[in-house]
LOROGU-582309 format. One record per residue: chain; x, y, z of N, C-alpha, C in turn. Coordinates in nm, 2 decimals. Example, Ala and Ser with C-alpha at 12.3 -4.5 7.8 and 13.67 -1.06 7.14 Angstrom:
! LOROGU-582309
{atom A; {1.32; -0.57; 0.78}; {1.23; -0.45; 0.78}; {1.32; -0.33; 0.78}};
{atom A; {1.28; -0.22; 0.71}; {1.37; -0.11; 0.71}; {1.29; 0.00; 0.79}};
! end
This chain:
! LOROGU-582309
{atom A; {0.08; -0.12; 0.00}; {0.00; 0.00; 0.00}; {0.09; 0.13; 0.00}};
{atom A; {0.20; 0.12; 0.08}; {0.29; 0.24; 0.08}; {0.34; 0.27; -0.06}};
{atom A; {0.37; 0.16; -0.14}; {0.43; 0.18; -0.27}; {0.32; 0.25; -0.36}};
{atom A; {0.20; 0.22; -0.35}; {0.09; 0.28; -0.43}; {0.08; 0.43; -0.39}};
{atom A; {0.08; 0.46; -0.26}; {0.07; 0.59; -0.21}; {0.19; 0.67; -0.25}};
{atom A; {0.31; 0.61; -0.25}; {0.43; 0.68; -0.29}; {0.43; 0.72; -0.44}};
{atom A; {0.38; 0.62; -0.52}; {0.37; 0.65; -0.67}; {0.27; 0.76; -0.70}};
{atom A; {0.16; 0.75; -0.63}; {0.05; 0.85; -0.65}; {0.10; 0.99; -0.60}};
{atom A; {0.17; 1.00; -0.49}; {0.22; 1.13; -0.45}; {0.33; 1.18; -0.54}};
{atom A; {0.41; 1.09; -0.60}; {0.51; 1.13; -0.70}; {0.44; 1.19; -0.82}};
{atom A; {0.34; 1.12; -0.87}; {0.27; 1.17; -0.99}; {0.19; 1.30; -0.95}};
{atom A; {0.14; 1.31; -0.83}; {0.07; 1.44; -0.79}; {0.17; 1.55; -0.78}};
{atom A; {0.30; 1.52; -0.74}; {0.40; 1.63; -0.74}; {0.44; 1.67; -0.88}};
{atom A; {0.44; 1.57; -0.98}; {0.46; 1.61; -1.12}; {0.35; 1.70; -1.17}};
{atom A; {0.23; 1.66; -1.14}; {0.11; 1.74; -1.19}; {0.12; 1.88; -1.13}};
{atom A; {0.15; 1.89; -1.00}; {0.15; 2.02; -0.93}; {0.26; 2.10; -1.00}};
{atom A; {0.38; 2.05; -1.03}; {0.48; 2.13; -1.10}; {0.44; 2.17; -1.24}};
{atom A; {0.36; 2.09; -1.31}; {0.31; 2.13; -1.44}; {0.22; 2.25; -1.42}};
{atom A; {0.13; 2.25; -1.32}; {0.04; 2.36; -1.29}; {0.12; 2.49; -1.25}};
{atom A; {0.23; 2.47; -1.17}; {0.31; 2.59; -1.13}; {0.38; 2.65; -1.25}};
{atom A; {0.44; 2.56; -1.34}; {0.51; 2.61; -1.46}; {0.41; 2.68; -1.56}};
{atom A; {0.29; 2.62; -1.57}; {0.19; 2.68; -1.66}; {0.15; 2.82; -1.61}};
{atom A; {0.14; 2.83; -1.48}; {0.11; 2.96; -1.42}; {0.22; 3.06; -1.45}};
{atom A; {0.34; 3.02; -1.44}; {0.45; 3.11; -1.47}; {0.46; 3.15; -1.61}};
{atom A; {0.42; 3.06; -1.70}; {0.42; 3.09; -1.85}; {0.31; 3.18; -1.88}};
{atom A; {0.21; 3.20; -1.80}; {0.10; 3.29; -1.83}; {0.15; 3.43; -1.84}};
{atom A; {0.26; 3.46; -1.77}; {0.32; 3.60; -1.78}; {0.36; 3.62; -1.92}};
{atom A; {0.42; 3.52; -1.99}; {0.47; 3.53; -2.12}; {0.35; 3.53; -2.22}};
{atom A; {0.26; 3.44; -2.20}; {0.14; 3.42; -2.29}; {0.05; 3.54; -2.29}};
{atom A; {0.04; 3.61; -2.18}; {-0.05; 3.72; -2.17}; {0.02; 3.86; -2.16}};
{atom A; {0.15; 3.86; -2.21}; {0.22; 3.98; -2.19}; {0.16; 4.10; -2.27}};
{atom A; {0.10; 4.08; -2.38}; {0.04; 4.19; -2.45}; {-0.07; 4.26; -2.37}};
{atom A; {-0.13; 4.19; -2.28}; {-0.24; 4.25; -2.19}; {-0.20; 4.22; -2.04}};
{atom A; {-0.08; 4.23; -2.01}; {-0.04; 4.20; -1.87}; {-0.10; 4.29; -1.77}};
{atom A; {-0.13; 4.41; -1.81}; {-0.20; 4.51; -1.72}; {-0.34; 4.46; -1.67}};
{atom A; {-0.40; 4.38; -1.75}; {-0.53; 4.32; -1.71}; {-0.53; 4.19; -1.63}};
{atom A; {-0.42; 4.12; -1.65}; {-0.41; 3.99; -1.59}; {-0.31; 3.97; -1.48}};
{atom A; {-0.22; 4.06; -1.45}; {-0.11; 4.04; -1.36}; {-0.16; 4.00; -1.22}};
{atom A; {-0.27; 4.06; -1.18}; {-0.33; 4.03; -1.04}; {-0.37; 3.89; -1.03}};
{atom A; {-0.44; 3.84; -1.13}; {-0.49; 3.70; -1.13}; {-0.37; 3.60; -1.14}};
{atom A; {-0.27; 3.64; -1.21}; {-0.15; 3.55; -1.23}; {-0.08; 3.54; -1.09}};
{atom A; {-0.05; 3.66; -1.03}; {0.02; 3.66; -0.91}; {-0.06; 3.59; -0.80}};
{atom A; {-0.19; 3.61; -0.80}; {-0.28; 3.55; -0.70}; {-0.28; 3.40; -0.71}};
{atom A; {-0.28; 3.35; -0.84}; {-0.27; 3.20; -0.86}; {-0.14; 3.15; -0.82}};
{atom A; {-0.03; 3.22; -0.85}; {0.10; 3.18; -0.81}; {0.12; 3.17; -0.66}};
{atom A; {0.07; 3.27; -0.59}; {0.07; 3.27; -0.44}; {-0.01; 3.16; -0.38}};
{atom A; {-0.13; 3.14; -0.44}; {-0.22; 3.03; -0.39}; {-0.15; 2.89; -0.41}};
{atom A; {-0.08; 2.87; -0.52}; {-0.01; 2.75; -0.55}; {0.11; 2.73; -0.45}};
{atom A; {0.18; 2.83; -0.42}; {0.29; 2.83; -0.33}; {0.24; 2.79; -0.19}};
{atom A; {0.13; 2.86; -0.15}; {0.08; 2.83; -0.02}; {0.03; 2.69; -0.01}};
{atom A; {-0.04; 2.64; -0.12}; {-0.09; 2.51; -0.12}; {0.03; 2.41; -0.11}};
{atom A; {0.13; 2.43; -0.18}; {0.25; 2.34; -0.17}; {0.31; 2.34; -0.03}};
{atom A; {0.32; 2.46; 0.03}; {0.37; 2.46; 0.17}; {0.28; 2.38; 0.26}};
{atom A; {0.15; 2.40; 0.24}; {0.05; 2.33; 0.33}; {0.06; 2.18; 0.31}};
{atom A; {0.06; 2.14; 0.19}; {0.07; 1.99; 0.16}; {0.20; 1.93; 0.21}};
{atom A; {0.31; 2.00; 0.19}; {0.44; 1.95; 0.24}; {0.44; 1.95; 0.39}};
{atom A; {0.38; 2.04; 0.45}; {0.38; 2.05; 0.60}; {0.28; 1.94; 0.66}};
{atom A; {0.17; 1.91; 0.59}; {0.07; 1.82; 0.64}; {0.11; 1.67; 0.62}};
{atom A; {0.19; 1.64; 0.51}; {0.23; 1.51; 0.48}; {0.32; 1.45; 0.59}};
{atom A; {0.30; 1.32; 0.62}; {0.39; 1.25; 0.71}; {0.53; 1.25; 0.65}};
{atom A; {0.63; 1.24; 0.74}; {0.77; 1.24; 0.69}; {0.80; 1.14; 0.58}};
{atom A; {0.74; 1.02; 0.59}; {0.77; 0.92; 0.49}; {0.71; 0.95; 0.35}};
{atom A; {0.61; 1.04; 0.35}; {0.55; 1.07; 0.22}; {0.58; 1.21; 0.16}};
{atom A; {0.66; 1.28; 0.24}; {0.71; 1.41; 0.19}; {0.80; 1.40; 0.07}};
{atom A; {0.89; 1.30; 0.08}; {0.99; 1.28; -0.02}; {0.93; 1.25; -0.16}};
{atom A; {0.84; 1.16; -0.18}; {0.79; 1.14; -0.32}; {0.72; 1.27; -0.37}};
{atom A; {0.65; 1.35; -0.29}; {0.58; 1.47; -0.33}; {0.69; 1.57; -0.39}};
{atom A; {0.79; 1.59; -0.31}; {0.90; 1.68; -0.35}; {0.98; 1.63; -0.47}};
{atom A; {1.01; 1.50; -0.47}; {1.08; 1.44; -0.58}; {1.00; 1.45; -0.71}};
{atom A; {0.87; 1.44; -0.70}; {0.79; 1.45; -0.83}; {0.81; 1.59; -0.88}};
{atom A; {0.81; 1.69; -0.80}; {0.82; 1.83; -0.84}; {0.96; 1.86; -0.90}};
{atom A; {1.06; 1.81; -0.82}; {1.20; 1.83; -0.86}; {1.23; 1.76; -1.00}};
{atom A; {1.19; 1.64; -1.01}; {1.21; 1.56; -1.13}; {1.15; 1.63; -1.25}};
{atom A; {1.03; 1.68; -1.24}; {0.96; 1.74; -1.35}; {1.03; 1.87; -1.38}};
{atom A; {1.07; 1.95; -1.28}; {1.14; 2.08; -1.31}; {1.27; 2.05; -1.38}};
{atom A; {1.34; 1.95; -1.34}; {1.47; 1.92; -1.41}; {1.44; 1.88; -1.55}};
{atom A; {1.34; 1.79; -1.57}; {1.30; 1.74; -1.70}; {1.27; 1.86; -1.79}};
{atom A; {1.19; 1.95; -1.74}; {1.14; 2.06; -1.82}; {1.26; 2.15; -1.86}};
{atom A; {1.35; 2.18; -1.77}; {1.47; 2.26; -1.81}; {1.56; 2.19; -1.91}};
{atom A; {1.58; 2.06; -1.89}; {1.67; 1.98; -1.98}; {1.60; 1.98; -2.12}};
{atom A; {1.47; 1.95; -2.13}; {1.41; 1.95; -2.26}; {1.41; 2.09; -2.32}};
{atom A; {1.39; 2.19; -2.25}; {1.40; 2.33; -2.30}; {1.53; 2.36; -2.36}};
{atom A; {1.64; 2.33; -2.29}; {1.77; 2.36; -2.34}; {1.81; 2.26; -2.45}};
{atom A; {1.77; 2.14; -2.44}; {1.79; 2.05; -2.55}; {1.72; 2.09; -2.68}};
{atom A; {1.60; 2.14; -2.67}; {1.53; 2.19; -2.79}; {1.60; 2.31; -2.84}};
{atom A; {1.64; 2.40; -2.76}; {1.72; 2.52; -2.81}; {1.84; 2.48; -2.88}};
{atom A; {1.92; 2.38; -2.82}; {2.04; 2.34; -2.88}; {2.01; 2.28; -3.02}};
{atom A; {1.91; 2.20; -3.03}; {1.87; 2.14; -3.16}; {1.83; 2.24; -3.26}};
{atom A; {1.75; 2.34; -3.22}; {1.72; 2.45; -3.31}; {1.84; 2.53; -3.36}};
{atom A; {1.93; 2.55; -3.27}; {2.06; 2.62; -3.30}; {2.14; 2.54; -3.40}};
{atom A; {2.15; 2.41; -3.38}; {2.22; 2.32; -3.47}; {2.15; 2.32; -3.61}};
{atom A; {2.02; 2.32; -3.62}; {1.95; 2.32; -3.75}; {1.98; 2.46; -3.81}};
{atom A; {1.98; 2.56; -3.74}; {2.00; 2.70; -3.80}; {2.15; 2.71; -3.85}};
{atom A; {2.24; 2.66; -3.77}; {2.38; 2.66; -3.82}; {2.40; 2.57; -3.94}};
{atom A; {2.33; 2.46; -3.95}; {2.34; 2.37; -4.06}; {2.28; 2.43; -4.19}};
{atom A; {2.18; 2.52; -4.18}; {2.12; 2.58; -4.29}; {2.20; 2.69; -4.35}};
{atom A; {2.29; 2.75; -4.27}; {2.37; 2.86; -4.32}; {2.47; 2.82; -4.43}};
! end
């Protein structure tokens, strides 16, 4: 049963990090009208950070690790994929010259 809870918490951490990154990308997506949306974006960001602190604080010690590792693994994956994609685009551009 612990293995199932651990796996679900890891996946929930991944899902949470996707939500957090999507909220951060809203600044870029809505930049043309940032004056209208900045309050809702900042409010959502603060709510997600408070939710993360609450969940991390409420979880028993044995279940904190999968929740945090899910977030960390997805954040690292996201950054690596982003830079890998930029590197591939740069290589394609150099090759076309």
